N, C-alpha and C positions, 0 to 999 in steps of 0.2 A: 173456400179458396185456400190452397195448400201453398205455402211460399217457404223456400229454403234460402238461409242465410250462411254462405260458406266463407269464413273468414279465420285464419289461424290465429289472429289477434283477438284475445277474449273481450278487450274493452271496446275495440271498434266493433265486434259483433254484437254485443249487448247494446251497443248505442244505436244501431240500425234497427234491433229488436224493439227497443224503446220508441223509436221514432215511428216505426209501422205502428206500434199499438196507439200511439197518439192519432196517427192518420185515420185508424179505423174506429175511433170512438164515436164520432157521429154519422158513421156510413153503416148501413144495414146489410152489412157483408159479413156471413160468417167465415172465420179464417183460422188456420192453424200454422204456427210458425215453428220451423224445426232448425235447429242449429247445427252446424258442422265446422270442426276446425280442420279438416283435411278433405281436399277435392276427391281423394281416393274413396274416403268413406261415402261421400255423396254420390259417386260412381256406382259403388257396390250397391247402394239402396236402389237406385234407379234401375239398375240391371235386374234387381230382385223384385221390381214392381211398384216402387214408389212412384207417384205422379205429383208435380209441382206445376201450379198455374204460373209462378214467378220465381225465378232463382237470381239471388245475389250472390256475385262471384267476386271476391277479392283478386287482383291480378297477381300479386307477389304472395306466394304460399310455399311452404318448406318442401312439400312432396311434389305439386305439379303447379305450373302457372295456370291461374285461372283461364288464360284464353286457350291453353291446351285442354282442360277441362270441358271448356265450351264446345270445342271441336268434337271431343268424345260423345258430348251429350247430342249434338246434332246427328252424328254418325250413328247413335242409337235410337234415333228417331224422335227425339224431344223437339217438338214444334212451338213451344210456348216462349215465354220472355225471359230473356237474359239480360241482367243488369249488373254492369261492372262496377267494383269499387277500388279505388286506388289513390295513391298520393301523386301520381304523375300521369300525364297524357301521352306517355311514350307509345302505348299500345292502341290509341285511339283508331289508327287506320285498321288495324287487325281485326278491331271489333267488328268492322263491317262485314267481314268475312263470314262471321257467325250469326249476321243479322240481329246484333245486339239492340235493344231498345234504348238503353241509356248507358251513361258513363259518368258516375258520381265521384267527384274528387273530393279526397279527405282534406280538412276536418269536415264532416257531414252535417248538413243543416236540414231542418224540418222543411224550409221551403223548397229546396232542391228536390228532397224526396217525394214531397207532394206532387211536385210537378210531373216526375216520371211515374210515379203510382197513378196519377190521373190518366196518363197516356195508356198505363197497363190494364186498368179497370174499364177503360172506354167502352168495350165490348160486352160489359157485364149484362145491360139491358136485353141485347139481343142474341147473345150467345151462352145464356145462362139459365138453367131450370130452378125456379124458386119453389121451395118446399117450406110450407107453414107447419112450425113445429111448437105448439102452445102460443105463447106470445112472440117467438122468435121467428125470423125467416132465415132459412139456410139457402144459399145461393151456390148451386152445384154448375160448374163450368161442363158445357157440352163435351170439353175434350177429356173431361174425368169420367164421363158416362161410358160403362162398358156394355151393360145391357140392362133391360128392364124387365121383370118376371112377374107373372100374374099368378098369385097365391092365395087361392080362397078368397076372402073378402078385402083384400088389399093387394097392393103391388110392392114388390121390392125391387128398389134402384140400386143397382151394383156399380161400385165406382173402381177406377183404376187404382186409387189409391188405398184400397182395402176397406173402405167405408161402405155401409149399405143403409139405405133409408126407407122406411115403411111409408107408403102414400096410399091413403084411403080413397083412391079414385079407381075407376075402371081404366084397363089398358088402352081402350079406344080413346078415352079422355085424354090421357097422357101422351098418346101418339098425336094426337090433334095439336096439344099445346107445345110439344116439342117441334114439329112442323119444320124439320130440317132433313136434307136429302141423305144425310150421312145414316140416319136411322131407318131401319128396314123391318116392317112388320113381318118376321118370317115363320111365325107359328101363332096359334091362337092364344098362346100364353107367353110369347117372348118377342120383345121388340130390341134389336142388336145395332150396335154402333158399328158399322161398317169399316170404320178406321181401323178397328183392331182385329179384323178378320186375318188370320194368318194361313188357315187351311180350309178347304172346302172338300166335304164328302157326303155322307148322308146326314152331317151336322156341321155346324161351324166350329173351328177351334180358334180361340182368340189368342192375341199376344200374350196374355198372362197364363194360358193353359186351360182357362175355363171353356166349357163346351156349351153350346146353345142349339136348341132342336129346330129343325127345318119341318115345316108342314109336308107330309108325305105326298099328299095329292097335288102339290104345287111345286114339288122339289125342283124340277127342271127349270120352270120360270124363276123361281127365287134364286137358285144358284147362278144363273145367267144375269140376274139383276146386279148380284153381288160383285160377279166376275167383271161386269161392265164398269161398275164404280170404282173397284179396285184397280183396273187397268188405266182409268182416267187419273186415278190418284197415285198410281204406281206403287200399290202397297201390297202386291202379291209377288213373292219371291220366287224366280224361277223353278224352284225345287218343289214348290207346292203345287197340287193339281188345280 
């Protein structure tokens, strides 16, 4: 689970990070917390391919208001959780426009943060793929999975946030374990997340620029399956075939 904390006040930012670390102490959820003191920097990273399951946004920042950053994130296709941080409830109504999960008033408390994090992680069991790594369990959100590639005796799970994980299972097994309509078996060696397909020809081009092969003998049927899914989800831009 990738979490961004964006607040131009370093003390408030470190407090949220500290409370998040406390929250995850007794929870088997692998996580990485990335700090930003600028909404502009957060947007730059997101546009460059960074992906977050949860974004904490301070409302009042020097460069951009948090509510403006949230609107931009939604425009760019961010569909996960946004939680606002502020010392006033002035923007509470505006937070509904960007479908914010929560609104934490300063000074922050562990109890309030835990309540909103419980809501944010509620879908972990049904929308997260668990990878066993020695004695640790890594939980990868479905939203973070780009595609899975079969590679000799293992499979490589490629993520939107740039991470990749080796899984010593057959691709058939991983396909059954994911069991979600967004994942399409498009090739003997590839399973793709259709949420990230942006162009279709003889192969899939993803939002990150990655390409995924399509089985030649089933090209027409696989392309149609992807087109039907993307039409339903409104993922394919008019300029793409």
